[in-house]
VOLUM-197574 format. One record per residue (C-alpha): residue in three letters; x, y, z. Coordinates in steps of 0.5 Angstrom, whole numbers, padded with zeros to 4 digits, always signed. Each point is the difference from the previous one (the first is absolute). Layout:
ALAXYZ;...
//
This chain:
MET+0016-0018+0034;SER+0002-0008+0001;GLY+0006+0000+0004;ASP+0002-0007+0002;GLY-0005-0004+0004;GLU+0005-0004+0004;LYS+0000+0001+0008;THR+0007+0001+0002;LYS+0001+0003+0007;ALA+0002+0007-0003;HIS-0006+0000-0004;ALA-0004-0001+0006;LYS+0003+0005+0004;ARG-0002+0006-0005;ALA-0007+0001+0001;ASP+0002+0007-0002;ILE+0001-0003-0007;GLN-0008-0002+0000;GLY-0002+0007+0001;LEU+0004+0002-0005;ARG-0003-0004-0005;ALA-0007+0002+0003;ILE+0002+0007-0002;ALA+0003-0002-0007;VAL-0006-0003-0002;GLY-0005+0005+0003;LEU+0004+0005-0004;VAL-0001-0004-0006;VAL-0008-0001+0001;LEU-0001+0007+0002;ALA+0003+0003-0007;HIS-0003-0005-0004;SER-0007+0001+0003;HIS+0001+0008-0001;PHE+0000+0002+0007;PRO+0001+0007+0001;PHE+0007+0003+0001;PHE+0003-0007-0001;ASP+0002+0000-0007;GLY+0007-0002+0001;GLY-0002-0006+0004;PHE+0003-0004-0006;VAL+0006+0000+0004;GLY-0002-0005+0004;VAL+0003-0005-0005;ASP+0006+0003+0001;VAL+0000-0001+0007;PHE-0002-0007-0001;PHE+0006-0001-0005;VAL+0005+0003+0006;LEU-0003-0005+0005;SER+0001-0006-0005;GLY+0007+0002-0002;PHE+0001+0000+0008;LEU-0003-0006+0002;ILE+0002-0005-0006;THR+0007+0003+0001;GLY+0000-0001+0007;LEU-0002-0007+0000;LEU+0005-0002-0006;VAL+0006+0003+0004;LYS-0002-0003+0007;GLU+0000-0007-0004;SER+0006+0001-0003;GLU+0003+0002+0007;ARG-0003-0006+0003;SER+0002-0006-0005;GLY+0005+0003-0004;ARG-0005+0000-0007;ILE-0006+0002-0003;SER-0005-0005-0002;ILE-0003+0003-0007;PRO-0005-0006+0000;GLY-0002+0002+0007;PHE-0001+0007-0001;TYR-0004-0001-0006;ALA-0004-0005+0003;ARG-0002+0005+0006;ARG-0002+0005-0005;ALA-0004-0004-0004;ARG-0004-0002+0007;ARG+0000+0007+0001;ILE-0003+0004-0006;LEU-0003-0005-0005;PRO-0006-0003+0004;ALA-0003+0006+0001;ALA+0002+0004-0007;THR-0002-0006-0004;ILE-0007+0000+0004;VAL-0001+0007-0002;LEU+0002-0001-0007;VAL-0005-0006-0001;ALA-0005+0004+0004;ILE+0000+0006-0005;THR+0000-0004-0006;VAL-0006-0004+0002;PHE-0004+0007+0002;THR+0002+0003-0006;ALA-0002-0006-0005;LEU-0007+0000+0004;THR-0001+0008+0000;GLU+0004+0003-0006;PRO+0000+0000-0007;LEU+0005-0004-0004;THR+0004+0005-0002;ARG+0001+0002+0007;LEU+0001-0007+0002;LYS+0006-0001-0005;VAL+0004+0006+0003;VAL-0001-0003+0007;VAL+0002-0007-0002;ASP+0006+0004-0004;ASP+0002+0003+0007;ALA-0001-0006+0004;LEU+0005-0004-0004;TRP+0005+0006+0000;SER-0001+0000+0008;ALA+0000-0007+0001;VAL+0007+0000-0003;PHE+0002+0006+0004;LEU+0001+0004-0006;ALA-0006+0005+0001;ASN+0005+0006+0001;PHE+0003-0001-0007;HIS-0007-0001-0003;PHE-0003+0006+0003;ALA+0006+0004-0002;ASP+0000-0003-0007;ILE-0008+0002-0001;GLY+0001+0007+0003;THR-0004-0001+0006;ASP-0001+0006+0005;TYR-0003-0001+0007;PHE-0003+0007-0001;ALA-0002+0000-0007;SER-0008+0000-0001;GLN-0001-0006-0004;ASP-0002-0006+0004;PRO+0006-0003+0003;SER+0001-0008+0001;PRO-0002-0003+0006;MET+0007-0004+0000;GLN+0004+0007-0001;HIS+0003+0000+0007;TYR+0003-0007-0001;TRP+0006+0004-0003;SER+0003+0001+0007;LEU+0000-0007+0001;ALA+0003-0001-0006;VAL+0006+0005+0002;GLU+0001-0004+0006;GLU+0001-0006-0003;GLN+0004+0002-0005;PHE+0005+0003+0005;TYR+0000-0006+0004;LEU+0002-0004-0007;VAL+0006+0004+0001;TRP+0002+0002+0007;PRO+0000-0007+0003;LEU+0005-0003-0005;LEU+0004+0006+0001;LEU+0000-0001+0007;MET+0002-0007+0000;LEU+0006+0001-0005;LEU+0002+0005+0006;VAL-0001-0005+0005;PHE+0004-0005-0004;LEU+0005+0005-0001;ARG+0000+0001+0008;SER-0001+0007-0001;SER-0002+0004+0007;ARG-0006+0005+0001;ARG+0004+0006-0002;THR+0002-0003-0007;ILE-0008-0002+0000;PHE-0001+0007+0002;VAL+0004+0003-0006;VAL-0003-0004-0005;LEU-0007+0002+0002;ALA+0002+0007+0000;LEU+0003-0001-0007;ILE-0007-0003-0002;TRP-0004+0006+0004;LEU+0004+0005-0004;VAL+0000-0003-0007;SER-0008-0001+0001;LEU-0001+0007+0003;VAL+0004+0004-0006;TRP-0004-0005-0005;SER-0007+0002+0003;VAL+0002+0007+0000;TRP+0001+0000-0007;GLN-0005-0005-0002;THR-0005+0004+0004;ASN+0001+0007-0004;GLN+0001-0004-0007;ALA-0006-0005+0001;PRO-0004+0001+0006;VAL-0005-0006-0001;ASP+0006-0005-0002;ALA+0004+0002+0006;TYR-0007+0000+0005;PHE+0000-0008-0002;SER+0008-0001-0001;SER+0003-0005+0005;VAL+0007+0003-0002;ALA-0003+0007+0002;ARG-0003-0003+0007;ALA+0006-0004+0002;PHE+0003+0005+0004;GLU-0006+0000+0005;LEU+0000-0007+0001;ALA+0008+0001+0001;THR-0001+0005+0005;GLY-0004-0005+0004;ALA+0006-0005-0001;LEU+0005+0005+0002;VAL-0004+0001+0007;ALA+0000-0007+0001;VAL+0008-0001-0001;LEU+0001+0006+0005;THR-0004-0004+0005;PRO+0006-0001+0005;VAL+0002+0008+0000;LEU-0008+0002+0000;ASN+0000-0005+0007;ARG+0004+0005+0003;LEU-0004+0007-0001;ARG-0002+0004+0006;ASP-0007+0001+0002;GLY+0000+0007-0002;HIS+0003-0001-0007;ARG-0006-0006-0001;VAL-0005+0005+0002;THR+0003+0005-0005;LEU+0000-0005-0006;PHE-0007-0002+0002;VAL-0003+0007+0000;VAL+0004+0002-0007;GLY-0002-0006-0003;LEU-0007+0000+0001;GLY+0000+0007-0002;LEU+0003-0001-0006;VAL-0005-0006-0002;LEU-0006+0004+0002;VAL+0003+0007-0004;ALA+0001-0005-0006;SER-0007-0002+0000;LEU-0004+0007+0001;ALA+0005+0004-0004;PHE+0001-0005-0006;THR-0006+0000-0006;ASP-0001-0005-0006;THR+0004+0006-0004;THR+0006-0001+0005;PRO+0006-0003-0004;PHE+0001-0006+0003;PRO+0004-0004+0002;GLY+0007+0004-0002;TRP+0003+0003+0006;LEU-0007+0002+0003;ALA-0001-0007+0002;LEU+0006+0001+0005;VAL-0005+0004+0004;PRO-0004-0006+0002;VAL+0006-0005-0001;LEU+0004+0003+0005;GLY-0005+0001+0005;THR-0002-0007+0000;ALA+0008-0002+0001;ALA+0000+0005+0006;LEU-0006-0003+0003;LEU+0003-0007-0001;ALA+0006+0002+0003;ALA-0003+0004+0006;GLY-0003-0007+0002;THR+0006-0005-0001;GLY+0003-0003+0006;LYS-0005+0004+0005;GLU-0007+0003+0000;VAL+0000+0007+0003;GLY-0007+0003+0002;PRO-0002+0003-0007;SER+0002-0007-0004;ARG-0005-0004+0005;LEU-0006+0004-0003;LEU+0001-0004-0006;GLY-0001-0006+0003;LEU-0006+0001+0003;GLN-0005-0006-0001;PRO-0005+0004-0005;LEU+0006+0002-0004;ARG+0003-0007+0000;HIS-0006-0003-0002;ILE-0001+0004-0006;GLY+0008-0001-0001;ASP-0002-0008+0000;LEU-0005+0002-0005;SER+0004+0004-0005;TYR+0002-0004-0005;SER-0007-0003-0001;ILE-0003+0007+0001;TYR+0005+0003-0006;LEU-0002-0006-0004;TRP-0008+0001+0000;HIS-0001+0007+0001;TRP+0002+0002-0007;PRO-0005-0005-0004;VAL-0005+0002+0005;LEU+0000+0007-0001;ILE+0001+0000-0007;ILE-0005-0006-0002;GLY-0005+0002+0006;ASP+0000+0007-0002;LYS-0005-0002-0005;HIS-0005-0003+0005;VAL-0001+0005+0005;PRO-0002+0007+0001;GLU+0005+0006-0001;GLY+0002+0003+0006;ILE+0003-0001+0007;ALA-0006-0006+0001;GLY+0002-0004-0006;THR+0008+0001+0002;ALA-0001-0002+0007;VAL-0004-0006-0003;LEU+0006-0002-0004;LEU+0005+0001+0006;VAL-0004-0005+0004;LEU-0001-0005-0005;THR+0008+0000-0001;LEU+0001-0001+0008;VAL-0005-0006+0000;LEU+0004-0003-0007;SER+0007+0002+0004;GLU-0002-0004+0006;LEU-0003-0006-0003;SER+0006+0000-0005;TYR+0005+0001+0006;PHE-0003-0006+0004;PHE-0002-0005-0005;VAL+0006+0001-0005;GLU+0006+0004+0002;GLN+0000-0003+0007;PRO-0001-0008-0002;PHE+0006+0001-0005;GLN+0005+0004+0004;HIS-0001-0005+0006;GLY+0001-0006-0003;LYS-0008-0002+0001;VAL+0000-0002-0007;ARG+0004-0007+0000;MET+0002+0000-0008;VAL+0003+0006+0000;ARG+0005+0000+0006;GLY+0007+0002+0000;ARG+0003-0001-0007;TRP-0006-0003-0003;SER-0003+0007+0000;LEU+0004+0001-0006;VAL-0005-0003-0004;LEU-0005+0006+0002;TRP+0004+0004-0006;PRO-0003-0005-0006;VAL-0006-0001+0004;SER-0002+0007+0001;LEU+0001+0001-0008;ALA-0004-0006-0002;LEU-0006+0002+0004;VAL+0000+0008-0002;ALA+0002-0003-0008;GLY-0006-0005+0001;THR-0005+0005+0003;ALA+0002+0005-0006;MET-0002-0005-0005;ALA-0006-0003+0003;SER-0003+0007+0001;ASN+0002+0002-0007;GLN-0004-0006-0003;TYR-0006+0002+0005;SER+0000+0007-0002;GLU+0000-0002-0008;GLY-0005-0005+0001;GLU-0005+0005+0004;LEU+0001+0005-0006;ALA-0001-0005-0005;LYS-0006-0002+0003;SER-0002+0008+0000;ARG+0001+0000-0007;GLU-0004-0006-0002;ALA-0006+0004+0004;ALA+0001+0006-0004;GLN+0000-0004-0007;ARG-0006-0003+0002;TYR-0003+0007+0002;TYR+0002+0003-0006;GLN-0003-0006-0004;GLU-0007+0001+0003;HIS+0000+0008+0000;PRO+0003+0001-0007;GLU-0002+0007+0000;ALA+0005+0002+0006;LEU+0006-0001-0005;GLN+0003+0006-0003;GLU+0003+0002-0006;ALA+0008-0001+0000;LYS+0002+0007-0002;PRO-0007+0005+0002;ARG+0000+0006-0004;ASN-0005+0003+0005;ILE+0004+0001+0006;THR-0005+0002+0004;LYS-0005-0005-0002;ALA+0005-0005+0001;LEU+0002+0002+0007;ARG-0008+0001+0002;HIS-0001-0008-0002;SER+0006-0002+0004;LEU-0004+0004+0006;LYS-0006-0004-0002;LEU+0003-0006+0001;ALA+0003+0002+0006;ASP-0007+0001+0003;ASP-0002-0006-0003;GLY+0005-0004+0004;ALA+0003-0003-0006;PRO+0007-0003+0000;LEU+0006+0002-0003;PRO+0001-0002-0007;PRO+0004-0007-0001;GLU+0004+0003-0006;LEU+0003+0005+0004;VAL+0008+0001-0001;ASN+0004-0004+0005;GLY+0001+0004+0007;ASP+0008-0001-0001;LEU+0000+0003-0007;LEU-0004+0007+0003;GLY+0007+0002+0002;ARG+0003+0000-0006;ASP-0006+0004-0003;ILE+0003+0007+0000;TRP+0002+0005-0004;GLN+0008-0001+0001;GLU-0001-0006-0004;PRO+0000+0004-0007;PHE+0002+0007+0003;PRO+0007-0002+0004;CYS+0003+0007+0000;TYR-0001+0003+0006;ALA+0004+0003+0006;SER+0000-0005+0007;PHE+0000+0003+0007;ASP+0007+0002-0001;ASP+0001+0002-0007;PRO+0000+0007-0001;THR-0001-0001-0008;THR-0002-0005-0005;LYS+0001-0002-0007;LEU-0005+0003-0005;CYS-0004-0005-0003;PRO-0005+0003-0005;ALA-0007-0003-0001;GLY-0006+0001-0004;ASP+0001+0002-0007;LEU+0007+0000-0001;ASP+0000+0004-0007;ALA-0005+0005+0002;ASP+0002+0008+0000;LYS-0004+0001+0007;THR+0003-0002+0006;VAL-0004-0001+0007;VAL+0004-0001+0007;MET-0003-0004+0005;TYR+0003+0002+0007;GLY-0001-0002+0007;ASP+0001-0006+0004;SER-0002-0008+0000;HIS-0007+0003-0002;ALA+0002+0003-0006;GLY+0003-0006-0002;MET-0006-0004+0001;TRP-0003+0004-0005;MET+0005+0000-0005;PRO-0003-0006-0004;ALA-0007+0004-0001;LEU+0004+0006-0002;ASP+0005-0004-0005;ALA-0007-0003-0003;MET-0002+0007+0000;GLY+0006+0003-0004;ARG+0000-0006-0005;LYS-0007+0002-0002;GLN+0000+0007+0000;GLY+0007+0001-0002;PHE+0005+0002+0005;LYS+0006-0002+0004;VAL+0000-0001+0007;ILE+0006+0001+0004;PRO+0000-0003+0008;LEU+0003+0004+0005;ILE-0001-0005+0006;LYS+0003-0001+0007;VAL-0003-0005+0005;GLY-0003+0004+0006;CYS+0002+0007-0002;ALA-0006+0004-0002;PRO+0001+0005-0006;TYR-0002+0006+0005;ASP+0005+0005+0004;VAL-0002-0003+0007;PRO+0004-0003+0005;GLN+0001-0008+0000;SER+0003-0005+0004;ASN+0001-0008-0001;LYS-0003-0004+0006;GLY+0002+0006+0004;GLU+0007+0001-0002;ALA+0003+0005-0005;PHE-0002+0000-0007;PRO+0006+0004-0003;SER-0001-0004-0007;CYS-0007+0003-0001;PRO+0002+0008+0000;GLU+0006-0002-0005;PHE-0005-0004-0004;ARG-0005+0006-0001;ASP+0006+0004-0002;TRP+0002-0005-0005;ALA-0007-0001-0002;ARG-0001+0008-0001;GLY+0006+0001-0004;GLN-0002-0006-0005;ILE-0007+0003-0001;GLU+0004+0007-0001;GLN+0004-0004-0006;ILE-0006-0004-0003;GLN-0005+0006+0000;PRO-0006-0005+0000;ASP-0006+0002-0003;GLY-0004-0003+0006;ILE+0002-0002+0007;VAL-0004-0005+0004;LEU+0001+0000+0008;ALA-0002-0006+0004;HIS+0002-0002+0008;ARG-0002-0004+0005;GLY-0003+0005+0005;MET+0004+0002+0006;LEU+0002-0007+0002;PHE+0008+0003+0000;MET-0002+0007+0003;ASP+0005+0002+0005;SER-0003+0006+0003;SER-0003+0003+0007;THR-0005+0003-0005;PRO-0001-0005-0006;GLU-0007+0003-0002;GLU+0003+0007-0001;ASP+0007-0002-0003;TRP-0004-0005-0005;GLU-0004+0006-0003;SER+0005+0005+0000;GLY+0005-0005-0003;VAL-0005-0002-0006;ARG-0002+0007-0002;GLU+0008+0002+0000;THR+0002-0006-0004;VAL-0006+0001-0005;GLU+0001+0007-0001;ASP+0008-0001-0001;LEU-0002-0006-0005;SER-0005+0005-0004;SER+0006+0004-0002;ILE+0002-0006-0004;THR-0007-0002-0003;PRO-0007+0002+0003;ASN-0003-0007-0002;ILE+0001-0003+0007;LYS-0005-0006+0002;VAL+0001-0002+0008;LEU-0003-0007+0001;GLY-0004-0001+0006;ASP+0002-0005+0005;ILE-0004-0007+0000;PRO-0003-0003+0007;LYS+0005-0005+0004;ILE-0004-0007+0001;PRO+0000-0003+0007;TRP+0003-0007-0002;GLU+0005-0003-0005;PRO-0003-0002-0007;GLN+0004-0007+0000;ASP-0003-0001+0007;CYS-0007+0001-0002;VAL+0000-0003-0006;THR+0003-0007+0003;ASP-0004+0000+0006;VAL-0004-0006+0000;ASP-0006+0004+0003;ALA+0000+0006-0005;THR-0006+0003-0004;MET-0001+0006-0004;GLU-0002+0003+0006;SER+0006-0002+0005;CYS+0004+0003-0006;THR-0003+0007-0001;ALA+0003+0006+0004;PRO-0005+0004+0004;ALA-0001+0007-0001;LYS+0004+0002+0006;SER+0006-0002-0004;LEU-0002+0006-0005;GLU+0002+0006+0005;ILE+0007+0003-0003;THR+0002+0006+0003;SER+0005+0002-0005;ASN-0005+0000-0006;ALA-0004+0006+0003;LEU+0006+0004+0002;THR+0003-0001-0007;ARG-0007+0002-0003;ASP+0000+0006+0004;ALA+0008+0002-0002;LEU-0002+0000-0007;GLU-0005+0005+0000;GLY+0003+0006-0004;THR+0005-0004-0003;THR+0000-0003-0008;ALA+0000-0007+0003;ASP-0006-0004+0000;TYR-0002-0005+0005;VAL-0002-0007-0002;PRO-0003-0004+0005;THR+0001-0008-0001;THR-0004-0003+0005;ASP-0006-0002-0005;LEU+0005-0004-0004;ILE+0000-0005+0006;CYS-0006+0002+0004;VAL-0007+0001+0000;ASP-0006+0002+0005;GLY+0005+0000+0005;ARG+0003-0007+0000;CYS+0006-0003-0004;PRO-0001-0007-0003;LEU+0007-0004+0000;VAL-0003-0004-0005;VAL-0003+0002-0007;GLY-0001-0006-0005;ASP+0006-0004+0001;VAL+0005+0006+0001;VAL+0002+0002+0007;THR+0000+0008+0000;PHE+0006+0000+0006;ARG+0007-0003+0000;ASP+0001+0002+0007;LYS-0003+0004+0005;ALA+0001+0007-0003;HIS+0002-0001-0008;LEU-0004-0002-0005;SER+0001-0007-0004;LEU+0003+0001-0007;SER-0006-0004-0003;TRP-0005+0005+0003;THR+0004+0006-0002;LYS+0000-0003-0008;ILE-0007-0001+0001;ILE-0002+0007+0002;SER+0005+0004-0005;PRO-0006+0002-0005;ARG-0004+0003+0006;PHE+0007+0003+0003;ALA+0002+0003-0006;LYS-0007+0004+0000;MET+0000+0002+0007;VAL+0007+0003-0001;GLY-0001+0003-0007;LEU+0006+0003-0002;ARG+0000+0005-0005;PHE+0006+0003-0004;PRO+0000+0007-0002;GLN+0004+0002-0006;ARG+0006+0003+0002;
//
């Protein structure tokens, strides 16, 4: 990715390395652009890791052989000139653009990410918050900085260790053995961690160290590789390029990675480097063609710019090929500018103040620039939001009829009032709950007993009227948990106990499901456990709820869903015929926190359009229940009216994320919910 920018003779002769850089960044961009057949293009990062290990180690070993020592200050000065100017410019640009165009809640996330990226700890940060490159939530525009962090963490240790080996007058053979041990330990750890904690492994510098060590091993073997025959070089080139391309075409976002599968692109890159070491044969010269060399020159800037341009720009261009093409052209333009006006001047000493070891000052300067930009952007955004709230306060003072009661009794009337405000262009009420607090306005706060993705069971935590003789089981996924506050209030008022059997991401019906495309064995295990609990409890009623077909894993999802619902309900009806199946709610198109903290937000902009009401599973569920003892209970009317769903009703935000109701709103609608569910308990 970054490599080293110092122009040694060895480096200058390796035009094929620039071609490899072009291939690597091209694969990454293809994958992140969702180009067909290149889902595994993320292995371009692994190609970069091997190249970086090769270049850095080669320069350090040659320095030690030439002068008998390694200059650590000189090394970090070169690294500063190579990586910091462009990386800092991109971080600053992303932060400023976010402050000018995004809500305050989004800016706070970006500021946090920028600071972690500036200190090259982004990989730990993203692993800690459970980031997944391929997840459905909006990713961070700085997420790609994790790979820069991995490189820098490796180079905090490796040059010092190499300096010690040089001080001990170690030979290349000894250096090779030490590197081989690092390689082996890292690979074993990578395989283990990929199986146990795949997200942590993906971002781990320890799990990735063997990739950089592979390049370092090739660099140490340079004297041996110089003697390779032309036929062997051709074979290495063909095999190496084949391995890299196979990985990029065969791997997907569900491939366990890095682990042992990372050896495919890593060893492929090592073979390509070996093929061109000492002498370039015909195939290797292809990598040195001028177009590839130019893209290779730009590769670092392309890597830095492509991800934020794709993530941020996606909201501002049309969907499809045309929009993606515009973003890729913009990436190239920014990369050219960044390369010629930022990278090159610093690398070649044209910036006088940071020549030689003075370049070390770039480390604190970079951090200061990013931190200062973050603080200024945050203050600007908070100031703009305060102005919006003041304007909203004036509006409602001038239009007192627009105010609603805090806890409306007539839900439909309250929803329609919000829609009228939207049509009138009214701003959001100034008394709205702070956007940061919305994330905690969720059912798990009062009802913490539920199974996570990995748990096959959970504790039983009764709610409702704990002294009642009647018992109702709430069974389902997080959308069942979402309704627990309403069912709890219903139980307290009507005199029945509520026992939740809830597992995140696991519908209560006998349907095939997966977790982000991977096997989800804990889901059927939980269903078996829950079925046994229901058998023991012998409830007087069962309420089932689900989040649509989100986690379905089937080639015929609609057929499997309908049959799974019917079979599950018929099975449970042998325990009690009193079964209610709740319909799913719409998914809104934006995060509530972002909408209510947007400086330009209005009641209209925070109202979901009718198209978001289309829920395939509801019609299938309703059809599946025909002829059974279960009743289907539609729930859309609790949050939507006349084909639209207002996010704000009175001073309450109805959703806490794109797909779950807020705890506050669920409590408000609980009386209406009770009437709609209408549980009745026949005498036994």
